[in-house]
Residue, then its C-alpha position, 0 to 999 in steps of 0.5 A: m407294745l411291750q408285755l410288762g409282767c402282766a398283759g399290757p395295752r393290747l389294741r386291735t387295728g382295722l388297718a390289716a388288709p392284704g396287698r396287690a401282688t407284685p411280680h418279683r425280679l429273679d435277679m433282685i434281692l427280696a429282703s434286707v433284714v436290718i438289726p440294730t444292736h447295742n451291748r447284746r453279743v450273746l443275744l445277737q449271736r443267737l438271732l444270727r444263728s436263726l437267720a442262717a437257718q432261713t428257708l428263703p434261698s440264700d441269694q434272695f436276702e441279705v442281713l445288715i447289722v448296725h451296731n451302736h458300738t460297744a467293746d463287748g466282742t460284738e464287732e469281732m463276732a459279727r464280722e466273723w459271722c458275716a464272712q461265713q454266710p452264703f448270703k450277703a451280710r454286712y456290718f456297720p459300727k456306728n455311735y447313734n443315739g438309740p436304735t431309731r437311727s440305726r434302723e434308718f441307716g440300715a433301711r437306706s443301705a438296704e438293696g432288697r425290695y422289702v426292708v425287714f426289721i427285727d430286734d437283737d433280743c428275738i429269734a426268727t423261726p425258719d419260715w419267717l422270711a418266706q412267710g413275711i414276704a409271701a404276704f405281700d402278694a395277697k389280693s387288695d384294692a391297695p398295695i400292701g406297704l407293710v406286714q406285721g409278723m407274729t411275735t411271741p415270748m420265748p417258749d422255753q423261758p418262764q414268765r415269772f413276775p416282774f418280767k418284760t417281753i413282747n407278745i403280738v398275736e394279731p395286728t396292732v396299731f403300734f406297728e412294732t419294729c421288733n418284727i415287721f416287714y416294709r415295702k421299701e418303695a413305701f418306706e422311701k415314699v413317706g421319707g422313712f422315719s420321721e425326723d421328730f422321732l430319730d432321737r426319741f425312744y418309743g413311738e418311732d415305729t408307731d409313727l412310721g407305720w401310720k405314715v405308710t398306712q395314711g400314704g395310700y398303702a395297706a397293712g398286712f399281718a403274717p402269723g407264719a412270720l413268727a419270731h420269739h422275743e426274750v423274756f427278761q426278768v426285771t426289778f420291780k422298780q424297772w417294771l414300774a417305771e416302764p410305762l414312762h415311755f408312753k409319754n409320746l402317745p399323745y403326740l402321735v394321736k394328735k399327729y394321726p387323728a385316725l389313731r385316736e379312733r383306735m383308743f378306748a372311748h377316743y381319749f383313753l389308751t386302754r380300758d385300764t387307763c380309763f377306769f384308773n381315772l375313775l379311781w382318781l375321781a373316787v379318791l377326790l370325791s370321797p370326802l364329799s360322798a360315801w358313794a364316791g367309792l363306787l367309781a373305783l369299782p370298774y378299775f378293780i373289776e377290770r384288773l381282776r378280770g384281766g388277770s386270769h392268766v396269772g393263776g389263782w385269786k391270791l395271785r390276781i389280787l396281788r396283781v391288782i395291788a402291784g398294778l396301782p403304782r404302775n398305773l400311777f406311772m403310766w397315768w403321769a406319763l400320759l398326762r405329761g405327754s398330753l400337756r406337751a402335745r396340747t391334746v388329751l390321751l389319758 
């Protein structure tokens, strides 16, 4: 889930669990790294440099670059890079609508025991692959089907509001594909990415993760499989509009009832969104009662409490004020999604 300037939805999952150890064939590629990319030649080149520096032996992994084609020099750079690597590296020019079909194609083309997804706006630390693969061998009552890696913002990039990045320091219920490992057997058993998400933007990774964990596999988390994510400076308009992507979440909680149990009070995405609905109620009831304003207090208290990372009180108050229109966008997206899915998540 994106961290948008301020702390975004941060939901824990109880699904994380170690898996049953599986012996590795020495003559088999262990990991297939799948990278969807589009119009990001410079960022992709940075990621590829980090993959060339992995501590996992070069005969144990491959890299698949699936490029939704752009005439920005990506193809020439990627083909040259692939030709220079000691490990197997392949480049595929495509013209898909969004990254999901690219990931699906890459996973289907993968030769490794594990399919590993990473985004082109990330870099992998040297032990990333080795640590992620090792996490599949922990003991468990069920085989581990997926392992989330830890993802943090680029340590050398400032986070000046408004910005967009990803910060995953513990297991989440969203199973973000910016940094995640799948047992290929599990990926194929559940049919890969769902047809109803192949051309949707946002939610396809959550859907896949829940299909795997609902299919008899455990989920793991590997802090040592660390990747760093770009910190993008965005316009205020872009920052406000980003929560519109959440429109697919009500459909997901309808599709996976166990996911609803991870929502705040079952019917709200987070504490913030719950208290924002109380704020709406306070506005509606204010002509009828002078006490209605008390219903707005939980929202402002929660926003102030959750803004401790932004600095002093002036910045925290500014965060509350700026967050009002952003939360309105989020509320609208969730309301639309709830009406379409005929379920409630606000």
